[in-house]
N, C-alpha and C positions, 0 to 999 in steps of 0.2 A: 424168527427165533433168535435169541441173543447168543453171542459168542462168549459172554462172560461166564466164569464158573459160578455155580449157584451160591457159593459162600462170599463172593465179592459184593461190596456195597454198591451204591448207585454211582459212585465216582470211579469205579474200577479198582479201588484199593481193597485190601483184605478186610475181614470183619473187624469192626471197631475202629476203622480208619475212615470215617465219613468226613464230610466237609468240616474243617476246623479242628480235626483230630489227627493232625500230622504227628509223626514220630518226633521225639525230643531231639534227636540228632539232626533232623531236617530243620527244626526251629532254631537250634543253636547255629547251624551253618548259615541259615538265612539271616539271623540276627548279626552274626559276625560279618557277613558280606555287606549288609546294610550299614553297619557301623563303619566299616572300611570306606564305603562310598560317601558316607556322611563326613568323615574326617577329611577325605580327599577334597570334597566339595568345599568344606570350610577352609582348608588350606589354600585352595585356589582363590577363594574370596578374599582371604587375608592377604595373599600375595598381591592381588590386584589393588586392594585398598592401600597397602603399604607402598606400592609403586606410585600411585597417584599422590599420596602424602609426601613421598620422597621428592617428587618433582616440585611440589609446593615448598617443601623445606629447602630445597636447593635454590629456588628463586629467592625465597626470603633470606636465606643465608648470604646469597650474593648481594642483595640489597643492604643487609646489615654490614657486610664487609666494606661496601662502598661508603656507607655512612661512617664507619669507623675510620677509614682512610681520610675522608674529608674532615672528620672531627679531629684527627691527629694533626692534620695540617693547620686547622684552626687553633689548636693549642700551641703549635709552634709560633704562629703569628702572635698569639697572646703573650707568649714568653718574650718575643722580640719587642712587643709593645711595652711590657713591664720593664725590660732592660732600658729601652729608650726613655721611658718616663723617669726612671731612677738616675739616668745619665745626665739629667738636667742639673740636679744639685751635686752629683757625685761624678768622679771619673768613670768612664765606660767600663773599665776592668772591675771596679768595685761594684757597680750595678749588676754586671754579669755574675760576679761571685755571689752576691746576695741572692739573686734569683736562683742560681744553681743550688745553693745551700737549702733554700726553701723547698725546691723540687726534690732534693735528696731526702729531706725529712718526710715529705709526703709519700715518697716511694717506700721508705723504711716502714712507715706506719701501715701502708697497704700490704706490704710483704708479710709483716708480722700478723696482721689480721687474717690474711689469706692462709698462712701456715696454720693458724689456730683452727680455722674452718676445715681445712683438709684433714687435720688430725682428728677432728670430731667425726668425720665421715668414715674413718677406717673401721673395720676392714671393707674393701671395695666389693664385697659380695652381697647380693640381696638376701640377707638372712631371713627376713619374714617370708619371702617367697619360697625359699628353700624349705622352711618348716611347713608351709602350707602344702607344698607338693608332696612332702613326706607323709603328711597327714592324709592327703587324698589317696596316695598309693596304699597306705595301710587300710583305709576305708574300703577301697576296691578289693583288696586281698581278703578282707574280712567278709565282704559281701559274697565273694566268689566261693568261699569255703562253707557258706550256709546251705 
């Protein structure tokens, strides 16, 4: 003899709650829980991926830093060579002054070009991304109210 009430379905739930016919509140709760688990899992995956990439960027950045230092030393040697080459027909002070003036002009041109590029990049906020996020939030809100 069964201990279930006669009105209960085969799964022990009340009438109309057979398999696949769970109350909406349970479905919403389960969906919310699954969404939370999904987001947490994705965040853990992103964290692990970024940690690995961070290590690689760190090593690459160190290598670029070393290359930059050696390149800077090379440029200093090149400047000394230019001064020495100009010192053959000119006095040493004049050769050094000419090389200094040329380097000053190059520095000024680079500074002005850099300033122009920085002004084009303003403002420093990711405007397109912000607009996309606002649109996504509006879409989610619109879907939730339907």
